[in-house]
C-alpha atoms as an extended CHARMM CRD file, in Angstrom:
* protein
*
       205  EXT
         1         1  UNK       CA             24.3510000000       -1.3500000000       63.6420000000  PROA      1               0.0000000000
         2         2  UNK       CA             23.6390000000        0.8930000000       60.6420000000  PROA      2               0.0000000000
         3         3  UNK       CA             26.1600000000        3.3610000000       59.1840000000  PROA      3               0.0000000000
         4         4  UNK       CA             25.2530000000        6.6410000000       57.4620000000  PROA      4               0.0000000000
         5         5  UNK       CA             27.7100000000        7.5890000000       54.7340000000  PROA      5               0.0000000000
         6         6  UNK       CA             27.2320000000       10.3280000000       52.0680000000  PROA      6               0.0000000000
         7         7  UNK       CA             23.4560000000       10.2150000000       52.5750000000  PROA      7               0.0000000000
         8         8  UNK       CA             23.2370000000        6.4100000000       52.2110000000  PROA      8               0.0000000000
         9         9  UNK       CA             22.4110000000        4.0240000000       55.0440000000  PROA      9               0.0000000000
        10        10  UNK       CA             24.4970000000        0.8300000000       55.2300000000  PROA      10              0.0000000000
        11        11  UNK       CA             23.9180000000       -2.1540000000       57.4940000000  PROA      11              0.0000000000
        12        12  UNK       CA             27.6320000000       -2.5540000000       58.2160000000  PROA      12              0.0000000000
        13        13  UNK       CA             31.1280000000       -1.2630000000       57.4700000000  PROA      13              0.0000000000
        14        14  UNK       CA             31.6430000000       -4.2610000000       55.1520000000  PROA      14              0.0000000000
        15        15  UNK       CA             28.5650000000       -3.3410000000       53.1220000000  PROA      15              0.0000000000
        16        16  UNK       CA             29.7330000000        0.2600000000       52.8660000000  PROA      16              0.0000000000
        17        17  UNK       CA             33.1400000000       -0.8210000000       51.5290000000  PROA      17              0.0000000000
        18        18  UNK       CA             31.5280000000       -3.2600000000       49.0690000000  PROA      18              0.0000000000
        19        19  UNK       CA             29.3840000000       -0.4610000000       47.5920000000  PROA      19              0.0000000000
        20        20  UNK       CA             32.1500000000        2.1520000000       47.5890000000  PROA      20              0.0000000000
        21        21  UNK       CA             33.4150000000        1.4270000000       44.0620000000  PROA      21              0.0000000000
        22        22  UNK       CA             30.0110000000        2.3800000000       42.6490000000  PROA      22              0.0000000000
        23        23  UNK       CA             29.9300000000        5.9120000000       44.0300000000  PROA      23              0.0000000000
        24        24  UNK       CA             33.5910000000        6.7090000000       44.7130000000  PROA      24              0.0000000000
        25        25  UNK       CA             34.3740000000        8.0570000000       41.2500000000  PROA      25              0.0000000000
        26        26  UNK       CA             31.4860000000       10.5220000000       41.4280000000  PROA      26              0.0000000000
        27        27  UNK       CA             32.1000000000       11.5470000000       45.0520000000  PROA      27              0.0000000000
        28        28  UNK       CA             33.8580000000       14.9080000000       45.0550000000  PROA      28              0.0000000000
        29        29  UNK       CA             34.0480000000       17.8430000000       47.4020000000  PROA      29              0.0000000000
        30        30  UNK       CA             30.6930000000       19.6530000000       47.1900000000  PROA      30              0.0000000000
        31        31  UNK       CA             32.2170000000       23.1240000000       46.8430000000  PROA      31              0.0000000000
        32        32  UNK       CA             34.5430000000       21.8630000000       44.0900000000  PROA      32              0.0000000000
        33        33  UNK       CA             31.5740000000       20.2740000000       42.3210000000  PROA      33              0.0000000000
        34        34  UNK       CA             29.5830000000       23.5010000000       42.5380000000  PROA      34              0.0000000000
        35        35  UNK       CA             32.5290000000       25.3700000000       41.0130000000  PROA      35              0.0000000000
        36        36  UNK       CA             32.8540000000       22.8000000000       38.2100000000  PROA      36              0.0000000000
        37        37  UNK       CA             29.1290000000       22.9950000000       37.4650000000  PROA      37              0.0000000000
        38        38  UNK       CA             29.1780000000       26.7930000000       37.2670000000  PROA      38              0.0000000000
        39        39  UNK       CA             31.9450000000       26.5770000000       34.6840000000  PROA      39              0.0000000000
        40        40  UNK       CA             30.7290000000       23.6630000000       32.5650000000  PROA      40              0.0000000000
        41        41  UNK       CA             27.6180000000       21.9780000000       31.2060000000  PROA      41              0.0000000000
        42        42  UNK       CA             26.2570000000       19.8910000000       34.0960000000  PROA      42              0.0000000000
        43        43  UNK       CA             24.1930000000       17.8080000000       31.6690000000  PROA      43              0.0000000000
        44        44  UNK       CA             27.1780000000       16.6960000000       29.5990000000  PROA      44              0.0000000000
        45        45  UNK       CA             27.3050000000       12.8970000000       29.5780000000  PROA      45              0.0000000000
        46        46  UNK       CA             24.0620000000       12.6830000000       31.5430000000  PROA      46              0.0000000000
        47        47  UNK       CA             22.6900000000        9.8760000000       29.4100000000  PROA      47              0.0000000000
        48        48  UNK       CA             19.6520000000       11.9760000000       28.5040000000  PROA      48              0.0000000000
        49        49  UNK       CA             20.8800000000       14.0440000000       25.5580000000  PROA      49              0.0000000000
        50        50  UNK       CA             19.9240000000       17.2600000000       27.3340000000  PROA      50              0.0000000000
        51        51  UNK       CA             23.1450000000       19.2460000000       27.1960000000  PROA      51              0.0000000000
        52        52  UNK       CA             23.3500000000       22.8220000000       25.9380000000  PROA      52              0.0000000000
        53        53  UNK       CA             23.2020000000       23.2790000000       22.1150000000  PROA      53              0.0000000000
        54        54  UNK       CA             26.8900000000       24.1450000000       21.7840000000  PROA      54              0.0000000000
        55        55  UNK       CA             27.8770000000       21.1130000000       23.8550000000  PROA      55              0.0000000000
        56        56  UNK       CA             25.4860000000       18.8910000000       21.9190000000  PROA      56              0.0000000000
        57        57  UNK       CA             27.0780000000       19.9800000000       18.6500000000  PROA      57              0.0000000000
        58        58  UNK       CA             30.5550000000       19.0260000000       19.8970000000  PROA      58              0.0000000000
        59        59  UNK       CA             29.3180000000       15.7230000000       21.3040000000  PROA      59              0.0000000000
        60        60  UNK       CA             27.5010000000       14.8400000000       18.0820000000  PROA      60              0.0000000000
        61        61  UNK       CA             30.6590000000       15.5460000000       16.0680000000  PROA      61              0.0000000000
        62        62  UNK       CA             32.6430000000       13.1490000000       18.2630000000  PROA      62              0.0000000000
        63        63  UNK       CA             29.8760000000       10.5290000000       18.1470000000  PROA      63              0.0000000000
        64        64  UNK       CA             29.6400000000       10.6480000000       14.3550000000  PROA      64              0.0000000000
        65        65  UNK       CA             33.4220000000       10.3410000000       14.0370000000  PROA      65              0.0000000000
        66        66  UNK       CA             33.4430000000        7.2240000000       16.2280000000  PROA      66              0.0000000000
        67        67  UNK       CA             30.5070000000        5.7560000000       14.3110000000  PROA      67              0.0000000000
        68        68  UNK       CA             32.2180000000        6.2880000000       10.9420000000  PROA      68              0.0000000000
        69        69  UNK       CA             35.4570000000        4.7460000000       12.2370000000  PROA      69              0.0000000000
        70        70  UNK       CA             33.6280000000        1.7360000000       13.6990000000  PROA      70              0.0000000000
        71        71  UNK       CA             34.9000000000        2.4610000000       17.2090000000  PROA      71              0.0000000000
        72        72  UNK       CA             33.1620000000        0.2730000000       19.8360000000  PROA      72              0.0000000000
        73        73  UNK       CA             34.6150000000        1.4950000000       23.1290000000  PROA      73              0.0000000000
        74        74  UNK       CA             32.1500000000        2.2070000000       25.9300000000  PROA      74              0.0000000000
        75        75  UNK       CA             32.7600000000        5.9480000000       25.5730000000  PROA      75              0.0000000000
        76        76  UNK       CA             32.0860000000        5.7780000000       21.8200000000  PROA      76              0.0000000000
        77        77  UNK       CA             28.9300000000        3.6730000000       22.2010000000  PROA      77              0.0000000000
        78        78  UNK       CA             27.5480000000        6.0290000000       24.8560000000  PROA      78              0.0000000000
        79        79  UNK       CA             28.2470000000        9.0340000000       22.6370000000  PROA      79              0.0000000000
        80        80  UNK       CA             26.5220000000        7.3780000000       19.6750000000  PROA      80              0.0000000000
        81        81  UNK       CA             23.5170000000        6.2840000000       21.7520000000  PROA      81              0.0000000000
        82        82  UNK       CA             23.0170000000        9.7200000000       23.2490000000  PROA      82              0.0000000000
        83        83  UNK       CA             24.2330000000       12.2690000000       20.7000000000  PROA      83              0.0000000000
        84        84  UNK       CA             23.0750000000       10.5250000000       17.5190000000  PROA      84              0.0000000000
        85        85  UNK       CA             20.2130000000        8.1110000000       18.2300000000  PROA      85              0.0000000000
        86        86  UNK       CA             18.5430000000        9.8450000000       21.1820000000  PROA      86              0.0000000000
        87        87  UNK       CA             18.9800000000       13.2120000000       19.4960000000  PROA      87              0.0000000000
        88        88  UNK       CA             17.2290000000       11.8120000000       16.4060000000  PROA      88              0.0000000000
        89        89  UNK       CA             14.6280000000       10.0000000000       18.5610000000  PROA      89              0.0000000000
        90        90  UNK       CA             15.7840000000        6.5950000000       17.3290000000  PROA      90              0.0000000000
        91        91  UNK       CA             15.0600000000        5.0590000000       20.7260000000  PROA      91              0.0000000000
        92        92  UNK       CA             15.4490000000        1.4300000000       19.6280000000  PROA      92              0.0000000000
        93        93  UNK       CA             18.8990000000        2.0210000000       18.1300000000  PROA      93              0.0000000000
        94        94  UNK       CA             19.9890000000        3.7840000000       21.3180000000  PROA      94              0.0000000000
        95        95  UNK       CA             18.6770000000        0.8870000000       23.4300000000  PROA      95              0.0000000000
        96        96  UNK       CA             20.6240000000       -1.5550000000       21.2550000000  PROA      96              0.0000000000
        97        97  UNK       CA             23.8880000000        0.2350000000       22.0440000000  PROA      97              0.0000000000
        98        98  UNK       CA             23.1240000000        0.4290000000       25.7650000000  PROA      98              0.0000000000
        99        99  UNK       CA             22.3560000000       -3.2970000000       25.7440000000  PROA      99              0.0000000000
       100       100  UNK       CA             25.6660000000       -4.0140000000       24.0120000000  PROA      100             0.0000000000
       101       101  UNK       CA             27.4590000000       -2.3460000000       26.9220000000  PROA      101             0.0000000000
       102       102  UNK       CA             25.3620000000       -4.2370000000       29.4820000000  PROA      102             0.0000000000
       103       103  UNK       CA             26.1360000000       -7.5430000000       27.7610000000  PROA      103             0.0000000000
       104       104  UNK       CA             29.8400000000       -6.9110000000       28.2920000000  PROA      104             0.0000000000
       105       105  UNK       CA             29.0930000000       -6.7840000000       31.9950000000  PROA      105             0.0000000000
       106       106  UNK       CA             27.3390000000      -10.1770000000       31.7970000000  PROA      106             0.0000000000
       107       107  UNK       CA             30.5010000000      -11.9510000000       30.6500000000  PROA      107             0.0000000000
       108       108  UNK       CA             31.9020000000      -12.4300000000       34.1410000000  PROA      108             0.0000000000
       109       109  UNK       CA             34.3460000000       -9.5210000000       33.8520000000  PROA      109             0.0000000000
       110       110  UNK       CA             34.7190000000       -7.0310000000       36.7040000000  PROA      110             0.0000000000
       111       111  UNK       CA             32.3580000000       -4.1370000000       35.8860000000  PROA      111             0.0000000000
       112       112  UNK       CA             35.1140000000       -1.6740000000       36.7610000000  PROA      112             0.0000000000
       113       113  UNK       CA             37.2330000000       -3.0330000000       33.9110000000  PROA      113             0.0000000000
       114       114  UNK       CA             34.4480000000       -2.3590000000       31.3980000000  PROA      114             0.0000000000
       115       115  UNK       CA             33.2580000000        1.1190000000       32.3580000000  PROA      115             0.0000000000
       116       116  UNK       CA             33.6120000000        3.7490000000       35.0620000000  PROA      116             0.0000000000
       117       117  UNK       CA             30.9020000000        4.3120000000       37.6620000000  PROA      117             0.0000000000
       118       118  UNK       CA             29.7030000000        7.5090000000       35.8890000000  PROA      118             0.0000000000
       119       119  UNK       CA             29.4930000000        5.5890000000       32.5970000000  PROA      119             0.0000000000
       120       120  UNK       CA             27.3770000000        2.8190000000       34.1470000000  PROA      120             0.0000000000
       121       121  UNK       CA             25.0750000000        5.4950000000       35.5750000000  PROA      121             0.0000000000
       122       122  UNK       CA             24.9160000000        7.0740000000       32.1220000000  PROA      122             0.0000000000
       123       123  UNK       CA             23.8730000000        3.7180000000       30.6080000000  PROA      123             0.0000000000
       124       124  UNK       CA             21.0050000000        3.3030000000       33.0680000000  PROA      124             0.0000000000
       125       125  UNK       CA             19.8250000000        6.9200000000       32.7500000000  PROA      125             0.0000000000
       126       126  UNK       CA             19.8370000000        6.6820000000       28.9630000000  PROA      126             0.0000000000
       127       127  UNK       CA             18.0140000000        3.3670000000       29.0040000000  PROA      127             0.0000000000
       128       128  UNK       CA             15.3880000000        4.7550000000       31.3640000000  PROA      128             0.0000000000
       129       129  UNK       CA             14.6440000000        7.6300000000       29.0080000000  PROA      129             0.0000000000
       130       130  UNK       CA             14.5280000000        5.4630000000       25.8590000000  PROA      130             0.0000000000
       131       131  UNK       CA             12.3300000000        2.8160000000       27.4620000000  PROA      131             0.0000000000
       132       132  UNK       CA              9.9640000000        5.5150000000       28.6880000000  PROA      132             0.0000000000
       133       133  UNK       CA              9.7490000000        7.0200000000       25.2030000000  PROA      133             0.0000000000
       134       134  UNK       CA              8.6620000000        3.6810000000       23.6630000000  PROA      134             0.0000000000
       135       135  UNK       CA              6.0970000000        3.0360000000       26.4040000000  PROA      135             0.0000000000
       136       136  UNK       CA              7.9330000000        0.2990000000       28.3300000000  PROA      136             0.0000000000
       137       137  UNK       CA              7.2290000000        1.9540000000       31.6570000000  PROA      137             0.0000000000
       138       138  UNK       CA              8.0840000000       -0.8660000000       34.0730000000  PROA      138             0.0000000000
       139       139  UNK       CA             11.4740000000       -1.3510000000       32.4330000000  PROA      139             0.0000000000
       140       140  UNK       CA             12.0270000000        2.4180000000       32.3850000000  PROA      140             0.0000000000
       141       141  UNK       CA             11.4190000000        2.5080000000       36.1420000000  PROA      141             0.0000000000
       142       142  UNK       CA             13.7820000000       -0.4390000000       36.6610000000  PROA      142             0.0000000000
       143       143  UNK       CA             16.5760000000        1.1590000000       34.6300000000  PROA      143             0.0000000000
       144       144  UNK       CA             16.0840000000        4.5360000000       36.2970000000  PROA      144             0.0000000000
       145       145  UNK       CA             16.1650000000        2.9230000000       39.7230000000  PROA      145             0.0000000000
       146       146  UNK       CA             19.5540000000        1.4030000000       38.8640000000  PROA      146             0.0000000000
       147       147  UNK       CA             20.8450000000        4.8860000000       38.0030000000  PROA      147             0.0000000000
       148       148  UNK       CA             19.4120000000        6.2750000000       41.2460000000  PROA      148             0.0000000000
       149       149  UNK       CA             21.1650000000        3.6000000000       43.2760000000  PROA      149             0.0000000000
       150       150  UNK       CA             24.4550000000        4.6920000000       41.7200000000  PROA      150             0.0000000000
       151       151  UNK       CA             24.0220000000        8.4480000000       42.1270000000  PROA      151             0.0000000000
       152       152  UNK       CA             20.7680000000       10.0230000000       43.2820000000  PROA      152             0.0000000000
       153       153  UNK       CA             22.3950000000       13.4710000000       43.2740000000  PROA      153             0.0000000000
       154       154  UNK       CA             22.9710000000       13.6550000000       39.5210000000  PROA      154             0.0000000000
       155       155  UNK       CA             20.7590000000       16.1930000000       37.6440000000  PROA      155             0.0000000000
       156       156  UNK       CA             17.5380000000       14.6980000000       36.2170000000  PROA      156             0.0000000000
       157       157  UNK       CA             18.2920000000       11.1570000000       37.4000000000  PROA      157             0.0000000000
       158       158  UNK       CA             14.7620000000       10.8520000000       38.8810000000  PROA      158             0.0000000000
       159       159  UNK       CA             12.9400000000       12.3270000000       35.8880000000  PROA      159             0.0000000000
       160       160  UNK       CA             12.0050000000        9.3240000000       33.7430000000  PROA      160             0.0000000000
       161       161  UNK       CA             11.2770000000        7.1490000000       36.7500000000  PROA      161             0.0000000000
       162       162  UNK       CA              8.6490000000        9.7030000000       37.8220000000  PROA      162             0.0000000000
       163       163  UNK       CA              7.2950000000       10.1590000000       34.2880000000  PROA      163             0.0000000000
       164       164  UNK       CA              6.9680000000        6.3970000000       33.8200000000  PROA      164             0.0000000000
       165       165  UNK       CA              5.2120000000        6.0770000000       37.1690000000  PROA      165             0.0000000000
       166       166  UNK       CA              2.7720000000        8.8110000000       36.1340000000  PROA      166             0.0000000000
       167       167  UNK       CA              2.2100000000        7.1240000000       32.7520000000  PROA      167             0.0000000000
       168       168  UNK       CA              1.2900000000        3.9260000000       34.6080000000  PROA      168             0.0000000000
       169       169  UNK       CA             -1.2430000000        5.8850000000       36.6590000000  PROA      169             0.0000000000
       170       170  UNK       CA              0.7790000000        5.5980000000       39.8760000000  PROA      170             0.0000000000
       171       171  UNK       CA              0.6470000000        9.2850000000       40.8230000000  PROA      171             0.0000000000
       172       172  UNK       CA              1.4910000000        8.5980000000       44.4750000000  PROA      172             0.0000000000
       173       173  UNK       CA              4.8460000000        7.0380000000       43.5680000000  PROA      173             0.0000000000
       174       174  UNK       CA              5.5290000000        9.6770000000       40.8960000000  PROA      174             0.0000000000
       175       175  UNK       CA              5.0370000000       12.4270000000       43.4760000000  PROA      175             0.0000000000
       176       176  UNK       CA              7.2340000000       10.5640000000       45.9830000000  PROA      176             0.0000000000
       177       177  UNK       CA              9.9910000000       10.1970000000       43.3590000000  PROA      177             0.0000000000
       178       178  UNK       CA              9.8700000000       13.8960000000       42.4740000000  PROA      178             0.0000000000
       179       179  UNK       CA              9.9240000000       14.9470000000       46.1130000000  PROA      179             0.0000000000
       180       180  UNK       CA             13.1280000000       12.9080000000       46.4140000000  PROA      180             0.0000000000
       181       181  UNK       CA             14.4240000000       14.6820000000       43.2970000000  PROA      181             0.0000000000
       182       182  UNK       CA             13.7930000000       18.1020000000       44.8510000000  PROA      182             0.0000000000
       183       183  UNK       CA             15.5400000000       16.9730000000       48.0280000000  PROA      183             0.0000000000
       184       184  UNK       CA             18.5710000000       15.1690000000       46.6120000000  PROA      184             0.0000000000
       185       185  UNK       CA             19.2360000000       16.1860000000       43.0130000000  PROA      185             0.0000000000
       186       186  UNK       CA             21.9530000000       18.7570000000       42.3760000000  PROA      186             0.0000000000
       187       187  UNK       CA             21.3080000000       20.9590000000       45.4760000000  PROA      187             0.0000000000
       188       188  UNK       CA             23.9590000000       23.3390000000       44.0770000000  PROA      188             0.0000000000
       189       189  UNK       CA             21.9490000000       23.9860000000       40.8790000000  PROA      189             0.0000000000
       190       190  UNK       CA             18.9390000000       26.3420000000       41.0700000000  PROA      190             0.0000000000
       191       191  UNK       CA             17.8440000000       25.3970000000       37.5420000000  PROA      191             0.0000000000
       192       192  UNK       CA             17.6360000000       21.6900000000       38.4250000000  PROA      192             0.0000000000
       193       193  UNK       CA             15.7090000000       22.4020000000       41.6300000000  PROA      193             0.0000000000
       194       194  UNK       CA             13.2980000000       24.6680000000       39.7460000000  PROA      194             0.0000000000
       195       195  UNK       CA             12.7720000000       22.0780000000       36.9920000000  PROA      195             0.0000000000
       196       196  UNK       CA             11.9910000000       19.3390000000       39.5250000000  PROA      196             0.0000000000
       197       197  UNK       CA              9.5840000000       21.5790000000       41.4390000000  PROA      197             0.0000000000
       198       198  UNK       CA              7.7970000000       22.4940000000       38.1950000000  PROA      198             0.0000000000
       199       199  UNK       CA              7.3890000000       18.8330000000       37.2500000000  PROA      199             0.0000000000
       200       200  UNK       CA              6.2460000000       17.9980000000       40.7770000000  PROA      200             0.0000000000
       201       201  UNK       CA              3.5510000000       20.6900000000       40.5730000000  PROA      201             0.0000000000
       202       202  UNK       CA              2.4650000000       19.4100000000       37.1470000000  PROA      202             0.0000000000
       203       203  UNK       CA              2.1550000000       15.8170000000       38.3580000000  PROA      203             0.0000000000
       204       204  UNK       CA              0.4310000000       16.8480000000       41.6010000000  PROA      204             0.0000000000
       205       205  UNK       CA             -2.4750000000       18.5170000000       39.7640000000  PROA      205             0.0000000000
């Protein structure tokens, strides 16, 4: 018997509980989330370095401070990858930092002890963008799919999956991915919906 929970279909109650840690930290009341988004930068800590200029300036200041001090926490590495290397289009250096975080998860430690669910999603979103930018489209799709499995409602989480699919010549899948983006991504944010519809029209031509 399948169970529908927060838009995801699970084969059993056990499966739902097993997956809960991944999405629980990003699951909030929709009206509360809409209020938070109206009063903050929804792209902050997205993994894509696409926050507003004033936010980017603050984030870059923090990232540079952590880099100069040699800080290697997950939060510091994510800030450096996004606000320094992605911002400067040093895709390889950003990938190196994302991989350092992923390697910590390969050491047999509980993933929850290394990073929060939003931080893991940020790693995969950032990797997807960087891999797309250097032309590694299959890996960009794989990384983006990991982010989607964690939170398909986050703004722009479908973007580089669709762009990589288009770059590979798979327009059918790119269109399918963007239709999912229009349906699921940030339904509280008109700007996100508009951006996804614009990209869908562009890819559909």
